[in-house]
PAMAR-408515 format. One line per field, with one value per residue (C-alpha): x, y, z; residue number from 1. Coordinates in pm, whole numbers. Each point is the difference from the previous one (the first is absolute). Example, Ala and Ser with C-alpha at 12.3 -4.5 7.8 and 13.67 -1.06 7.14 Angstrom:
# PAMAR-408515
X <- c(1230_137)
Y <- c(-450_344)
Z <- c(780_-66)
doti <- c(1_2)
# end
This chain:
# PAMAR-408515
X <- c(19901_276_186_365_-20_323_53_287_107_145_-342_-193_-143_-380_-85_207_-139_-359_82_79_-302_-246_202_-60_-345_-71_150_-199_-314_24_130_381_239_265_349_209_332_276_235_261_-157_44_378_163_337_121_197_-292_-290_-138_-181_240_-298_-318_-234_-378_-165_-199_-237_61_205_-118_330_-73_349_262_307_40_323_-267_-245_158_144_-378_-103_295_-197_-257_-248_-221_46_-283_182_209_382_114_-356_99_371_-112_-257_238_292_-193_234_-54_-360_14_174_-278_-286_190_60_-377_-81_-100_-34_205_215_302_291_393_170_313_351_164_216_195_27_272_-21_-341_7_296_-134_-389_17_-322_-190_34_-109_-301_-74_-23_-266_-183_-35_-34_-118_133_-91_258_-79_202_-56_-77_-228_-384_-303_207_273_268_-86_94_-96_307_-150_370_287_161_-255_20_397_-32_-237_206_292_-190_-132_253_120_-415_-118_-227_-214_-55_-428_-175_-233_-339_-144_-368_-147_269_1_-267_11_-267_112_-205_25_-27_-28_-20_-7_-324_-1_-158_38_164_49_118_333_7_294_-29_312_271_18_-30_-408_158_-211_337_124_-347_-207_-414_-209_-334_-151_-43_-177_333_-101_-35_348_154_-107_122_317_51_-82_269_227_-26_3_326_153_-135_-113_-389_-62_161_-82_14_114_-108_43_-254_216_-71_96_-250_21_406_80_212_64_-80_-36_22_14_-240_-204_-368_-147_-65_-120_-292_-65_-87_-189_-137_198_130_304_183_-313_48_362_-88_-276_257_203_-266_-68_365_46_-306_-117)
Y <- c(-24394_-139_270_-62_103_63_56_38_-383_106_187_-277_193_-15_333_-108_-312_117_250_-301_-145_290_66_-414_84_286_-161_-252_131_203_-347_154_-256_86_-164_39_18_129_273_-218_-300_253_0_157_-28_364_-34_-75_135_-312_-219_-333_-180_42_216_-115_282_251_278_202_45_59_107_15_58_267_-199_287_-234_-242_167_190_-354_-98_298_-69_-262_186_-77_231_71_135_256_45_-53_404_77_-248_142_314_-113_-196_359_229_239_-70_-11_396_113_-163_167_357_-17_-40_270_-218_131_-245_69_177_-293_22_-286_-91_18_-303_-153_-365_-300_24_425_67_369_123_377_111_310_-39_-121_334_178_-227_16_365_-40_-321_55_-238_-266_-113_-335_-210_-269_-243_62_-387_-146_-166_-14_350_-251_253_313_183_344_188_219_195_61_-272_-258_122_-74_-344_-151_159_-196_-323_-20_127_-114_-62_276_198_357_226_142_229_-101_116_-47_110_-332_-209_-364_28_-22_-34_-289_-38_-292_127_-241_170_305_-95_44_-316_25_131_-41_231_-121_92_-79_148_-161_88_271_-252_-15_-391_-333_-169_258_-79_253_-57_79_81_76_366_189_262_305_94_180_-269_-266_259_-2_-330_-50_262_-157_-408_215_171_-306_-240_-202_-204_-85_102_107_362_157_340_191_295_323_348_36_-241_-332_-107_-320_-213_-305_-193_-408_-193_-318_89_-276_57_-276_194_287_-207_-178_355_140_-342_81_-250_144_-314_-42_365_35_-387_241_261_-247_-114_309_133_-341_32_-328)
Z <- c(-7267_259_225_210_362_111_391_239_120_323_112_135_335_43_-228_-244_-75_85_-343_-165_74_-97_-300_-98_51_-189_-279_4_88_-419_-120_-61_18_273_67_278_42_203_-83_92_-239_-316_-45_-309_-144_14_-265_-262_77_58_274_90_-43_-274_100_-132_-218_226_-103_309_347_340_160_372_67_29_-197_-264_-185_-54_-82_-237_-163_-39_-196_-199_-157_-52_297_85_393_221_130_-238_161_-86_213_299_47_-5_271_185_74_168_-97_-377_135_127_-337_-178_156_32_-402_13_228_297_360_243_310_15_-113_7_-201_240_-134_-120_247_-62_237_324_-124_190_30_152_-78_50_-111_-196_249_162_-287_-76_400_-107_-294_114_427_266_12_-280_-218_-154_-265_-138_-385_-88_293_51_271_239_82_-147_106_347_171_181_299_23_-201_167_-44_-417_18_158_-232_-314_162_115_-378_-212_-356_-24_-228_216_-24_289_26_151_241_-1_330_-64_88_108_-78_-290_-380_-266_-226_-333_-235_-375_-273_-380_129_226_359_142_329_290_347_363_129_367_278_278_115_-254_-214_-308_-85_-236_147_-16_333_152_-124_-53_-273_-111_-310_-95_-276_-185_-91_-418_45_212_-319_-232_133_54_-380_-57_208_-233_-314_105_42_-282_191_-78_384_349_368_-1_373_91_269_204_32_15_-313_-120_-93_-78_-210_244_-186_-259_-14_-323_197_242_215_15_173_309_-241_-183_352_115_-298_-159_-279_-246_-135_-97_-271_-83_-96_-186_-210_-57_-135_-234_-131_-81_-197_-183_67)
doti <- c(1_2_3_4_5_6_7_8_9_10_11_12_13_14_15_16_17_18_19_20_21_22_23_24_25_26_27_28_29_30_31_32_33_34_35_36_37_38_39_40_41_42_43_44_45_46_47_48_49_50_51_52_53_54_55_56_57_58_59_60_61_62_63_64_65_66_67_68_69_70_71_72_73_74_75_76_77_78_79_80_81_82_83_84_85_86_87_88_89_90_91_92_93_94_95_96_97_98_99_100_101_102_103_104_105_106_107_108_109_110_111_112_113_114_115_116_117_118_119_120_121_122_123_124_125_126_127_128_129_130_131_132_133_134_135_136_137_138_139_140_141_142_143_144_145_146_147_148_149_150_151_152_153_154_155_156_157_158_159_160_161_162_163_164_165_166_167_168_169_170_171_172_173_174_175_176_177_178_179_180_181_182_183_184_185_186_187_188_189_190_191_192_193_194_195_196_197_198_199_200_201_202_203_204_205_206_207_208_209_210_211_212_213_214_215_216_217_218_219_220_221_222_223_224_225_226_227_228_229_230_231_232_233_234_235_236_237_238_239_240_241_242_243_244_245_246_247_248_249_250_251_252_253_254_255_256_257_258_259_260_261_262_263_264_265_266_267_268_269_270_271_272_273_274_275_276_277_278_279_280_281_282_283_284_285_286_287_288_289_290_291)
# end
C-alpha cells in the first residue's frame, strides 16, 4: 500500500518537523509506504484540473494541510483523502464548524459571526458590536475564523478593547464568542480516530486565557468522562472527519465544544499519555481501505 503525505511547504517549525517524523514513523510501523510532498511541490493547472507533473499511483493521501483547493484537486483525481477535504474545510473555518455542530444539536459557547467588511474600509459603523455585547457580555472572545495554535484568538475586557481589536484585524473574517470563565486558561483536548476517543490531556495556562501549548500552556494526561467522550465522537461525526482533536471547555452549563481541529499536532498528547496516535491513524486508514 502506497500513500502520499501532504504537508505545508512553509511550516518548518520544530512542532511541524516533529509531526512529520511521527507520521512517517507511524506508516513504517505498519509497513505502509508513504511519500512526503509539500503543497508547493504539487502544482495543478486550474484550467484542466490536472497536475503539471504526473503523479504516481497512490492508494491514499494523508492530507495534513489546509490548502483546500489542492485537496479538492487531489480528490478530483480519485484519491481518497484522510481527512476528506470537505471535512477539513469545515474544521478550518471556525464559524462553519459551529454551524455544523449546531445542526447536530451539540452544546457550544454562544457565538456570533462578525459582519464581513472590505480592505481599506474597516468598521466605520460598530452598531453590531453594541448588540453583540448586550447578548454575549464582557469579557468577550474575538477570533479570526481561520487560525492555529491560539495565535489568532483575543480577549477584550471592555467595549473599547473589542472595537480596537476588530479594527486592527479587519478585513479578516472573525467571530465574537462568550467568554467561558469557570476554569480560566484551561481546556480538555480529546484526540479521536475513527470515532474512538484514543487519549486526552488537560491543558492549563496560568498566565493566559488561552490553554494552547503554543501560548505557554502546560499539559497533563486526563481521563475524560463518558459524556465528554461522546461529545468528542459526535463532534468528529458532525464534521465528517476521520480523526481530529476536539477541544472542550467546562462551564456551568456542562461541557461545551470550543473547537475541532482536523490537523491537530499530537506529539505532546502522545508524550503525556503514551498513546501512539500516528500508528492509530494509519491503522484506521488500513481499515477504511480494507487492506
